[in-house]
C-alpha positions as CSV (number, residue, x, y, z in Angstrom):
1,X,83.6,80.7,101.5
2,X,81.1,80.9,98.7
3,X,81.9,81.6,95.0
4,X,80.2,85.0,95.3
5,X,82.4,86.0,98.3
6,X,85.5,84.9,96.4
7,X,84.6,86.9,93.3
8,X,83.7,90.0,95.5
9,X,87.0,89.7,97.4
10,X,89.0,89.3,94.2
11,X,87.3,92.2,92.4
12,X,87.0,94.4,95.4
13,X,83.2,94.8,95.2
14,X,81.4,95.7,98.3
15,X,78.0,94.3,97.2
16,X,74.6,95.8,97.1
17,X,74.0,95.2,100.8
18,X,76.8,97.5,101.8
19,X,75.9,100.1,99.2
20,X,72.3,100.1,100.5
21,X,73.5,100.4,104.1
22,X,75.8,103.4,103.1
23,X,72.9,105.1,101.3
24,X,70.6,104.6,104.4
25,X,73.3,106.0,106.7
26,X,73.6,109.1,104.5
27,X,69.9,109.7,104.6
28,X,69.8,109.3,108.4
29,X,72.7,111.6,108.8
30,X,71.1,114.3,106.7
31,X,67.8,113.8,108.7
32,X,69.6,114.2,112.1
33,X,71.3,117.3,111.0
34,X,68.2,118.8,109.4
35,X,70.2,119.4,106.2
36,X,68.6,118.9,102.9
37,X,71.1,118.0,100.1
38,X,70.7,121.6,98.8
39,X,71.6,123.1,102.3
40,X,74.5,120.7,102.6
41,X,75.8,121.8,99.2
42,X,75.3,125.5,100.1
43,X,77.3,124.9,103.4
44,X,80.0,123.2,101.4
45,X,80.3,126.1,99.0
46,X,80.3,128.7,101.9
47,X,83.0,126.8,103.8
48,X,85.1,126.4,100.6
49,X,84.8,130.2,99.9
50,X,85.7,131.1,103.4
51,X,88.9,129.0,103.4
52,X,89.9,130.2,100.0
53,X,89.8,133.8,101.3
54,X,92.8,133.0,103.5
55,X,94.6,129.9,102.0
56,X,95.1,128.8,98.4
57,X,93.5,125.3,98.3
58,X,92.6,122.9,95.5
59,X,88.8,123.1,95.2
60,X,88.7,119.7,93.4
61,X,90.3,118.0,96.4
62,X,88.0,119.7,99.0
63,X,86.0,117.2,101.1
64,X,83.4,117.7,103.8
65,X,81.9,114.9,105.7
66,X,79.7,114.4,108.8
67,X,80.6,111.7,111.3
68,X,78.2,110.5,113.9
69,X,79.0,108.3,116.9
70,X,77.4,107.6,120.2
71,X,79.7,110.1,122.0
72,X,79.7,113.0,119.5
73,X,78.9,114.3,116.1
74,X,81.5,116.1,114.1
75,X,82.1,117.6,110.7
76,X,85.5,117.0,109.0
77,X,86.8,119.2,106.3
78,X,89.9,118.4,104.3
79,X,91.5,120.4,101.5
80,X,94.8,120.1,99.8
81,X,96.9,123.3,100.3
82,X,98.5,124.5,97.1
83,X,102.1,125.6,97.6
84,X,103.7,128.4,95.6
85,X,102.0,131.6,96.6
86,X,101.6,133.2,100.0
87,X,99.3,130.8,101.7
88,X,98.1,132.9,104.7
89,X,96.7,136.4,105.0
90,X,96.3,137.8,108.4
91,X,94.0,140.8,109.0
92,X,94.4,143.1,112.0
């Protein structure tokens, strides 16, 4: 193990190679989906607004991510539900 690896392991740094790889994956992901960063942000706002119509959630904890694998592509949305008020409204 080199000195650099020891320091990175101790400090928890991922290194610029990993950072560059993650940035490239993000760009490829947006390209595959045909989403510009602006469209992705608009989609995020729309989904957040739609969920908030029915459930009281913490907008600061809202997260949306796209995951690609060989078998499938998926979008995951997570949002912490705030407890205290009625959390569900059902329309007929």
